[in-house]
Structure formats: structure tokens, C-alpha cells
Legacy VTK file of the C-alpha trace (Angstrom):
# vtk DataFile Version 3.0
C-alpha trace
ASCII
DATASET POLYDATA
POINTS 77 float
9.091 8.012 -9.991
9.337 4.825 -12.010
11.044 2.952 -9.196
8.326 3.850 -6.708
5.639 2.760 -9.143
7.383 -0.583 -9.668
8.142 -1.271 -6.006
4.658 -0.105 -5.025
3.171 -2.589 -7.499
1.343 0.262 -9.196
2.738 -0.421 -12.676
3.819 -3.585 -14.416
5.886 -4.365 -17.468
9.284 -4.110 -15.815
11.992 -6.732 -16.104
13.293 -8.380 -12.987
11.524 -9.522 -9.861
9.876 -7.776 -6.952
9.378 -9.934 -3.880
7.356 -8.677 -0.933
6.780 -10.761 2.198
8.113 -13.815 0.373
5.706 -13.406 -2.555
6.871 -12.824 -6.132
4.639 -9.944 -7.155
5.049 -9.905 -10.932
2.931 -13.026 -11.447
0.019 -11.817 -9.310
-3.336 -10.627 -10.576
-4.298 -6.981 -10.087
-6.489 -7.914 -7.100
-3.699 -9.941 -5.490
-1.244 -7.051 -5.999
-3.759 -4.723 -4.368
-4.036 -7.045 -1.353
-0.260 -7.385 -1.067
0.184 -3.623 -1.338
-2.563 -2.970 1.217
-1.238 -5.515 3.724
2.515 -4.928 3.430
3.241 -1.511 1.942
2.341 2.000 2.880
2.426 5.259 1.039
2.480 8.673 2.634
1.310 11.104 0.015
2.011 14.776 -0.209
-0.588 17.076 1.294
-2.905 17.305 -1.719
-3.622 13.555 -1.550
-4.658 13.482 2.103
-8.329 13.489 3.045
-8.934 17.007 4.367
-11.338 15.985 7.147
-8.714 13.793 8.843
-5.330 14.479 10.425
-2.173 12.738 9.134
-2.451 9.787 11.540
-6.092 9.215 10.648
-5.204 9.309 6.939
-2.643 6.543 7.527
-4.922 4.442 9.761
-8.048 4.686 7.584
-7.005 2.185 4.861
-6.152 -0.354 7.553
-9.597 0.042 9.099
-11.167 -0.488 5.677
-9.099 -3.698 5.436
-10.645 -4.922 8.695
-7.793 -4.297 11.117
-8.791 -3.347 14.677
-8.308 0.382 15.373
-5.694 -0.181 18.097
-3.630 -2.457 15.852
-3.853 -0.055 12.912
-2.754 2.888 15.046
0.153 0.922 16.562
1.312 -0.221 13.156
LINES 1 78
77 0 1 2 3 4 5 6 7 8 9 10 11 12 13 14 15 16 17 18 19 20 21 22 23 24 25 26 27 28 29 30 31 32 33 34 35 36 37 38 39 40 41 42 43 44 45 46 47 48 49 50 51 52 53 54 55 56 57 58 59 60 61 62 63 64 65 66 67 68 69 70 71 72 73 74 75 76
């Protein structure tokens, strides 16, 4: 939906402000939005977007591991 795309920082061009973790997101570069999204948001996709070789928990933990979080911290989060 449009709201999810805006709040998830996936699309721009909307009026108003979106603040996440005290940061105004509309003025950020694409890379900074990616970092903010990676560090503070999470998406749980429908089945067809999950990696088939991993269970649901592993699919959620994997992006955190790529971001350098320790496995125990990523799983707890």
C-alpha cells in the first residue's frame, strides 16, 4: 500500500514528515534511508518473498547478520 511504502521509506515524493528514531527521513539520501530502514524497521513479507532455504526466523535474522549484528542479538531482537 502507499502508506506502507511511505512509512517504510521505500518511496518518496509525499508531503508531510516521517520521523524514525528521532531522524527526519525525507531529507535523507537513498543510502541513509536504507541504513535507517535496516536499523530501525522490519518487514515480514508474504511467503513468496522469503528465502526458501531458511525458516521464518532465519529469514528475519539474516538481514541483521548482514548488517554486522551478533547472531544472539539479532535472534533476540
